[in-house]
N, C-alpha and C positions, 0 to 999 in steps of 0.2 A: 504494500500500500504506500502511495506517495505521501510525503510529509506535507501537511497543510501549512502554508506560510501566510499568516494574516497581517504581517507587516504592522505590528503594534509597537509604538514608541511612546513611552511615558516621559514627558519632558519636565513638568513643573507641578509641585503641590500648590493647589489654589486655596483649598480650605481644609481645615482639620476639625472634625466634629466628634461628638460622643459615639455616634453610630458608624460613621464612615469618613474616609478621606476622599477628597475630590482632586483629580489631577487633570492637567491639560496635556495633550499629546497629539499624536496622529494615528490614524487607522486607515490602511490602504491608501495612504497619501493625502487623506483629508484631515483637517483639524477635527479633534474630537475631545470630549470630556469623558473621563473614566471615574467611576465610583467604586471604591474598594471598601467593603464592609470589614471592620476591624474585629478580630476575635477578642473575646473578653476572657482574661485569665481566671476569673472567679467562677466561670461556668464550666460544667463538664464538657470536654471537647466534642463529644457526639451531639449533645444538646445544642451547643453553640453553632456547630456547622449546620445542623438542621434548621435552626432558627434563622440564621443568616441567609440560607438558601431560600427558605419560605418567604422571607421579607423581600428578597430580590425578585422572586417570581411574582409576588403580589404587586410589587411596585410596577413591574412591566405590564401586568394585566390592567392595572388602573390607568397607566399611560395609554394603553391601547384603547380602552373603553372611552376615555376622555377624548382622544383623537377622533374616534368614530362618531362621537357626538358633536364634533366641530369645535372643540375647545383646543386652542393652540397649546401644543406640548412639544418638548424637545424631540427630535427625531434621530 
């Protein structure tokens, strides 16, 4: 199987929050914003991973629904 090259380059930390860090970078040659949810050391690793994954998926679903309803959202 060929290796998938997504050409992701994270260049600069824009904002640091309690839940995630926001970075500026490029994706496939386009300017992009990246959000990385930060693991919490006080949570069990399995629970923390599950929680971060669910929050990310729910955020994507909400953005999709909002866009479908005509609300301007990041793409």
